[in-house]
BAMARZA-944919 format. One record per residue (C-alpha): z, y, x; residue in one letter. Coordinates in nm, 4 decimals, decimal comma. Example, Ala and Ser with C-alpha at 12.3 -4.5 7.8 and 13.67 -1.06 7.14 Angstrom:
BEGIN
+----------+----------+----------+------+
:       c3 :       c2 :       c1 : code :
+----------+----------+----------+------+
:   0,7800 :  -0,4500 :   1,2300 :    a :
:   0,7140 :  -0,1060 :   1,3670 :    s :
+----------+----------+----------+------+
//
This chain:
BEGIN
+----------+----------+----------+------+
:       c3 :       c2 :       c1 : code :
+----------+----------+----------+------+
:  13,0893 :   9,4140 :   7,3595 :    m :
:  12,7943 :   9,2925 :   7,5712 :    p :
:  12,4999 :   9,1418 :   7,3879 :    n :
:  12,3659 :   8,7928 :   7,4551 :    n :
:  12,1014 :   8,9212 :   7,6954 :    t :
:  12,3597 :   9,1057 :   7,9068 :    q :
:  12,5843 :   8,7992 :   7,9071 :    f :
:  12,2976 :   8,5746 :   8,0135 :    a :
:  12,1997 :   8,8153 :   8,2916 :    m :
:  12,5552 :   8,8437 :   8,4258 :    s :
:  12,6004 :   8,4658 :   8,4017 :    k :
:  12,2766 :   8,4133 :   8,5907 :    h :
:  12,3775 :   8,6601 :   8,8615 :    q :
:  12,7170 :   8,4971 :   8,9048 :    s :
:  12,5490 :   8,1616 :   8,9615 :    e :
:  12,3445 :   8,2957 :   9,2549 :    i :
:  12,5383 :   8,2311 :   9,5741 :    k :
:  12,2895 :   8,4094 :   9,7983 :    r :
:  11,9754 :   8,6018 :   9,7034 :    v :
:  11,6661 :   8,4567 :   9,8728 :    t :
:  11,2939 :   8,5290 :   9,8749 :    t :
:  11,2530 :   8,2378 :   9,6326 :    h :
:  11,4961 :   8,3957 :   9,3870 :    q :
:  11,3314 :   8,7367 :   9,4191 :    l :
:  10,9978 :   8,5785 :   9,3305 :    q :
:  11,1591 :   8,4001 :   9,0356 :    a :
:  11,2975 :   8,7353 :   8,9156 :    m :
:  10,9464 :   8,8824 :   8,9091 :    k :
:  10,8077 :   8,5756 :   8,7352 :    d :
:  11,0596 :   8,5998 :   8,4510 :    r :
:  11,0446 :   8,9803 :   8,4260 :    g :
:  11,3910 :   9,0546 :   8,5651 :    e :
:  11,3979 :   9,3810 :   8,7583 :    k :
:  11,5118 :   9,3804 :   9,1222 :    i :
:  11,7736 :   9,6381 :   9,2256 :    a :
:  11,7592 :   9,7525 :   9,5877 :    m :
:  11,9443 :  10,0237 :   9,7808 :    l :
:  11,9846 :  10,1205 :  10,1435 :    t :
:  12,2986 :  10,0749 :  10,3521 :    a :
:  12,3726 :  10,1322 :  10,7177 :    y :
:  12,7385 :  10,0422 :  10,7672 :    d :
:  12,9968 :   9,7773 :  10,6804 :    y :
:  13,2030 :   9,9737 :  10,4270 :    s :
:  12,9117 :  10,0880 :  10,2128 :    m :
:  12,7428 :   9,7469 :  10,2279 :    a :
:  13,0632 :   9,5731 :  10,1158 :    r :
:  13,0827 :   9,7944 :   9,8066 :    i :
:  12,7131 :   9,7444 :   9,7298 :    l :
:  12,7333 :   9,3681 :   9,7669 :    d :
:  13,0422 :   9,3532 :   9,5452 :    g :
:  12,8591 :   9,5536 :   9,2785 :    a :
:  12,5881 :   9,2868 :   9,2633 :    g :
:  12,2943 :   9,4603 :   9,4317 :    i :
:  12,0033 :   9,2209 :   9,4841 :    d :
:  11,8574 :   9,3602 :   9,8071 :    v :
:  12,0045 :   9,5852 :  10,0754 :    i :
:  11,7547 :   9,7682 :  10,2926 :    l :
:  11,8785 :   9,8713 :  10,6346 :    v :
:  11,6223 :  10,1472 :  10,6406 :    g :
:  11,4971 :  10,3557 :  10,9297 :    d :
:  11,6083 :  10,6379 :  10,6992 :    s :
:  11,9294 :  10,5949 :  10,9021 :    a :
:  11,7475 :  10,8265 :  11,1425 :    s :
:  11,7755 :  11,0991 :  10,8761 :    n :
:  12,1006 :  11,0383 :  10,6916 :    v :
:  12,3110 :  10,8900 :  10,9729 :    m :
:  12,1723 :  11,0617 :  11,2843 :    a :
:  12,0454 :  11,3887 :  11,1367 :    g :
:  11,6884 :  11,3602 :  11,2628 :    n :
:  11,4066 :  11,5342 :  11,0768 :    e :
:  11,1957 :  11,2156 :  11,0594 :    t :
:  11,2432 :  10,8408 :  11,0898 :    t :
:  11,0500 :  10,8278 :  11,4184 :    l :
:  11,3318 :  10,8735 :  11,6753 :    p :
:  11,5462 :  10,5751 :  11,5741 :    i :
:  11,5301 :  10,2838 :  11,8188 :    t :
:  11,5260 :   9,9084 :  11,7775 :    l :
:  11,8733 :   9,8832 :  11,9322 :    d :
:  12,0078 :  10,1363 :  11,6827 :    q :
:  11,8496 :   9,9505 :  11,3901 :    m :
:  12,0054 :   9,6247 :  11,5079 :    i :
:  12,3460 :   9,7976 :  11,5326 :    y :
:  12,3233 :   9,9207 :  11,1729 :    h :
:  12,1898 :   9,5865 :  11,0481 :    a :
:  12,4686 :   9,3909 :  11,2184 :    t :
:  12,7290 :   9,6108 :  11,0504 :    s :
:  12,5699 :   9,5556 :  10,7093 :    v :
:  12,5289 :   9,1787 :  10,7437 :    v :
:  12,8996 :   9,1388 :  10,8267 :    r :
:  12,9834 :   9,2841 :  10,4857 :    a :
:  12,7667 :   9,0820 :  10,2499 :    i :
:  12,8102 :   8,7503 :  10,0746 :    t :
:  12,5283 :   8,7654 :   9,8168 :    r :
:  12,2629 :   9,0315 :   9,8779 :    a :
:  11,9363 :   8,9774 :  10,0650 :    f :
:  11,9318 :   9,2046 :  10,3722 :    v :
:  11,5974 :   9,3362 :  10,4981 :    v :
:  11,5661 :   9,5600 :  10,8038 :    v :
:  11,3010 :   9,8187 :  10,8904 :    d :
:  11,1287 :   9,7553 :  11,2218 :    i :
:  11,1276 :  10,1070 :  11,3682 :    p :
:  10,8283 :  10,3114 :  11,4745 :    f :
:  10,6684 :  10,1914 :  11,7984 :    g :
:  10,8144 :   9,8406 :  11,7782 :    s :
:  10,5270 :   9,6607 :  11,6039 :    y :
:  10,2168 :   9,8773 :  11,5602 :    q :
:   9,9177 :   9,7783 :  11,7705 :    g :
:  10,0856 :   9,4932 :  11,9561 :    n :
:  10,1516 :   9,1720 :  11,7688 :    s :
:  10,3506 :   9,0240 :  12,0559 :    n :
:  10,5864 :   9,3205 :  12,0551 :    e :
:  10,6081 :   9,2934 :  11,6762 :    a :
:  10,7160 :   8,9319 :  11,7114 :    l :
:  10,9736 :   9,0153 :  11,9792 :    r :
:  11,1166 :   9,2995 :  11,7706 :    s :
:  11,1487 :   9,0901 :  11,4555 :    s :
:  11,3083 :   8,7994 :  11,6414 :    i :
:  11,5617 :   9,0340 :  11,8008 :    r :
:  11,6510 :   9,1744 :  11,4591 :    i :
:  11,6938 :   8,8305 :  11,3055 :    m :
:  11,8862 :   8,6737 :  11,5971 :    k :
:  12,1110 :   8,9661 :  11,6853 :    e :
:  12,1907 :   9,1006 :  11,3366 :    s :
:  12,1719 :   8,7919 :  11,1151 :    g :
:  11,9472 :   8,9737 :  10,8680 :    a :
:  11,7250 :   8,7838 :  10,6257 :    h :
:  11,3928 :   8,9640 :  10,6697 :    g :
:  11,2104 :   9,2652 :  10,8136 :    v :
:  11,0014 :   9,5474 :  10,6663 :    k :
:  10,6902 :   9,7059 :  10,8154 :    v :
:  10,4723 :   9,9981 :  10,7100 :    e :
:  10,0943 :   9,9650 :  10,6721 :    g :
:   9,8234 :   9,7320 :  10,5513 :    g :
:   9,5076 :   9,6026 :  10,7157 :    e :
:   9,5743 :   9,7910 :  11,0396 :    e :
:   9,8929 :   9,5887 :  11,1046 :    i :
:   9,7654 :   9,2569 :  10,9663 :    k :
:   9,7784 :   9,0865 :  11,3061 :    e :
:  10,1393 :   9,1931 :  11,3611 :    s :
:  10,2404 :   9,0744 :  11,0136 :    v :
:  10,0768 :   8,7367 :  11,0679 :    e :
:  10,2419 :   8,6967 :  11,4084 :    r :
:  10,5873 :   8,7753 :  11,2646 :    i :
:  10,5331 :   8,5364 :  10,9740 :    l :
:  10,4211 :   8,2639 :  11,2151 :    s :
:  10,7776 :   8,2586 :  11,3492 :    a :
:  10,9174 :   8,2022 :  11,0006 :    g :
:  11,0508 :   8,5564 :  10,9596 :    v :
:  11,0201 :   8,6891 :  10,6018 :    p :
:  10,8227 :   9,0151 :  10,5896 :    v :
:  10,8321 :   9,2934 :  10,3291 :    m :
:  10,5405 :   9,5360 :  10,3331 :    g :
:  10,5425 :   9,9103 :  10,2649 :    h :
:  10,2424 :  10,1080 :  10,1337 :    l :
:  10,1743 :  10,4516 :   9,9915 :    g :
:  10,3758 :  10,7257 :  10,1570 :    l :
:  10,4771 :  10,5641 :  10,4854 :    t :
:  10,7314 :  10,7908 :  10,6602 :    p :
:  10,6541 :  10,6505 :  11,0063 :    q :
:  10,3056 :  10,8026 :  10,9666 :    s :
:  10,4255 :  11,1415 :  10,8430 :    i :
:  10,2582 :  11,3364 :  11,1244 :    f :
:   9,9274 :  11,1716 :  11,0351 :    k :
:   9,9657 :  11,2687 :  10,6681 :    f :
:  10,1150 :  11,6106 :  10,7466 :    g :
:  10,2915 :  11,6183 :  10,4086 :    t :
:  10,5305 :  11,4224 :  10,1888 :    y :
:  10,3019 :  11,4713 :   9,8864 :    a :
:  10,2088 :  11,1881 :   9,6494 :    v :
:   9,9685 :  10,9419 :   9,8095 :    r :
:   9,6658 :  10,7518 :   9,6719 :    a :
:   9,5748 :  11,0051 :   9,4041 :    k :
:   9,2035 :  10,9863 :   9,4846 :    d :
:   8,9983 :  10,6758 :   9,4128 :    q :
:   8,9162 :  10,5879 :   9,7735 :    q :
:   9,2780 :  10,5881 :   9,8898 :    e :
:   9,3882 :  10,4061 :   9,5732 :    a :
:   9,1329 :  10,1312 :   9,6323 :    e :
:   9,2446 :  10,0954 :   9,9945 :    k :
:   9,6080 :  10,0690 :   9,8862 :    l :
:   9,5216 :   9,7925 :   9,6397 :    l :
:   9,3190 :   9,6123 :   9,9064 :    d :
:   9,6087 :   9,6466 :  10,1521 :    d :
:   9,8494 :   9,5027 :   9,8957 :    a :
:   9,6219 :   9,2009 :   9,8523 :    r :
:   9,6010 :   9,1597 :  10,2315 :    i :
:   9,9809 :   9,1651 :  10,2657 :    l :
:  10,0102 :   8,9121 :   9,9839 :    e :
:   9,7516 :   8,6839 :  10,1449 :    q :
:   9,9262 :   8,7096 :  10,4810 :    c :
:  10,2435 :   8,5766 :  10,3190 :    g :
:  10,4650 :   8,8827 :  10,2684 :    c :
:  10,7412 :   8,8122 :  10,0166 :    f :
:  10,7410 :   9,1648 :   9,8646 :    a :
:  10,5959 :   9,5148 :   9,9020 :    i :
:  10,7534 :   9,8590 :   9,8684 :    v :
:  10,5284 :  10,1248 :   9,7129 :    l :
:  10,6410 :  10,4797 :   9,7891 :    e :
:  10,5400 :  10,7972 :   9,6071 :    k :
:  10,2157 :  10,6916 :   9,4391 :    i :
:  10,0900 :  10,7388 :   9,0798 :    p :
:  10,2685 :  10,5071 :   8,8360 :    s :
:   9,9349 :  10,3867 :   8,6939 :    s :
:   9,8300 :  10,2621 :   9,0378 :    l :
:  10,1680 :  10,1003 :   9,0994 :    a :
:  10,1367 :   9,9225 :   8,7644 :    k :
:   9,7954 :   9,7894 :   8,8644 :    k :
:   9,9288 :   9,6605 :   9,1952 :    v :
:  10,2249 :   9,4908 :   9,0276 :    a :
:   9,9926 :   9,3225 :   8,7780 :    e :
:   9,7281 :   9,2108 :   9,0285 :    e :
:   9,9568 :   9,1012 :   9,3121 :    v :
:  10,1797 :   8,8005 :   9,2563 :    s :
:  10,4673 :   8,8977 :   9,4888 :    i :
:  10,7456 :   9,1418 :   9,3881 :    p :
:  10,6572 :   9,5113 :   9,4031 :    i :
:  10,9475 :   9,7502 :   9,4633 :    i :
:  10,8956 :  10,1167 :   9,3830 :    g :
:  11,0370 :  10,4424 :   9,5127 :    i :
:  10,8671 :  10,7248 :   9,3320 :    g :
:  10,6159 :  10,4759 :   9,1907 :    a :
:  10,7136 :  10,4758 :   8,8235 :    g :
:  10,8721 :  10,2149 :   8,5949 :    p :
:  10,5981 :   9,9507 :   8,5812 :    f :
:  10,6876 :   9,7702 :   8,9041 :    v :
:  10,9214 :   9,4763 :   8,9621 :    d :
:  11,2155 :   9,6698 :   9,1027 :    g :
:  11,3397 :   9,9982 :   9,2425 :    q :
:  11,4881 :  10,1236 :   9,5697 :    v :
:  11,6599 :  10,4503 :   9,6606 :    l :
:  11,8347 :  10,5833 :   9,9686 :    v :
:  12,2036 :  10,5506 :   9,8922 :    i :
:  12,2981 :  10,8912 :  10,0351 :    h :
:  12,0439 :  11,0530 :   9,8015 :    d :
:  12,1443 :  10,8742 :   9,4814 :    m :
:  12,5153 :  10,9364 :   9,5492 :    l :
:  12,4601 :  11,3081 :   9,6075 :    g :
:  12,5811 :  11,3009 :   9,9673 :    i :
:  12,2545 :  11,4607 :  10,0816 :    t :
:  12,2040 :  11,7740 :   9,8729 :    q :
:  11,8970 :  11,9192 :  10,0429 :    e :
:  11,6665 :  11,6302 :   9,9453 :    f :
:  11,6012 :  11,6139 :   9,5709 :    q :
:  11,2476 :  11,4901 :   9,4969 :    p :
:  11,1245 :  11,4357 :   9,1437 :    r :
:  11,1719 :  11,0577 :   9,1633 :    f :
:  11,5396 :  11,0777 :   9,2596 :    l :
:  11,8083 :  11,0187 :   8,9972 :    r :
:  12,1444 :  11,1336 :   9,1333 :    q :
:  12,4143 :  10,8999 :   9,0011 :    y :
:  12,7096 :  11,0872 :   9,1524 :    a :
:  12,7910 :  11,4131 :   9,3302 :    d :
:  12,9944 :  11,2817 :   9,6211 :    l :
:  12,9250 :  11,5965 :   9,8202 :    d :
:  13,1414 :  11,7918 :   9,5762 :    a :
:  13,4010 :  11,5142 :   9,5413 :    v :
:  13,4472 :  11,4809 :   9,9164 :    m :
:  13,4565 :  11,8552 :   9,9781 :    k :
:  13,7321 :  11,8889 :   9,7181 :    k :
:  13,9322 :  11,6110 :   9,8847 :    a :
:  13,8839 :  11,7618 :  10,2307 :    f :
:  13,9844 :  12,1078 :  10,1083 :    d :
:  14,3016 :  11,9651 :   9,9564 :    q :
:  14,3869 :  11,7701 :  10,2724 :    y :
:  14,3404 :  12,0771 :  10,4937 :    i :
:  14,5579 :  12,2816 :  10,2603 :    s :
:  14,8302 :  12,0146 :  10,2487 :    d :
:  14,8387 :  11,9846 :  10,6289 :    v :
:  14,8494 :  12,3594 :  10,6913 :    k :
:  15,1188 :  12,4096 :  10,4240 :    n :
:  15,3247 :  12,1231 :  10,5685 :    n :
:  15,2987 :  11,9360 :  10,2388 :    d :
:  15,1492 :  11,6270 :  10,4050 :    f :
:  15,3108 :  11,4033 :  10,4981 :    p :
:  15,6076 :  11,4341 :  10,2659 :    n :
:  15,9349 :  11,2407 :  10,2823 :    k :
:  15,7962 :  10,9367 :  10,0988 :    e :
:  15,4997 :  10,9251 :  10,3386 :    e :
:  15,7181 :  10,9291 :  10,6492 :    s :
:  15,9084 :  10,6492 :  10,8246 :    y :
+----------+----------+----------+------+
//
């Protein structure tokens, strides 16, 4: 039997018709954790939304898990809009935020504005996400000037992987940690509604979450932030080759699907499918 806290939480969630930036901020203010996962297609997004996920990220990780690229860099704005449109069609409650892909906002605030407006108009998404701090401040401000909600992303930023040269934990030294905290404050002051912190020490993530008023979502950033995000293919065990320390695998769909496929192939080759009841 659920306790009173669980009942209150489920009652509160059922009363929310659509998650908004205002409600995400209210969740941080009252200490309620924010649950966020990626999705890239209608079917998966429909299941996620029905489960009660707060935020769906249409991540440029689609470049990896959907297209098979080594990095997130090759995915285009048109491809991101395609994935985002498919996701938005499926949802009735979740807040949908879309990654602006590499090369569509860095260094040119006018292009950043055009990219974000295309995403919002063509997909129907609710916000966009960008990687970086002070160096993209002008682009963030230009996007926000059009009324587009912006989520920041600091720490390990996959669009800059060739600059880093490694997927190791970021901001372990004092200088980089101080810059990350400064960048978080800059994004907050610009008007971002939330920030993702990826693969940084949990003590630093805790400090950011305490010193910055907007929601902080972690991926490999420890438990002291305001919410968590994972790539859905990773947490469901569809991708087996990527198993970092921060990943908790909630299912092994790779094995489940392989078993189903093996059985189907066997049934077809043995003329067991379709049977009489499955035929017209």
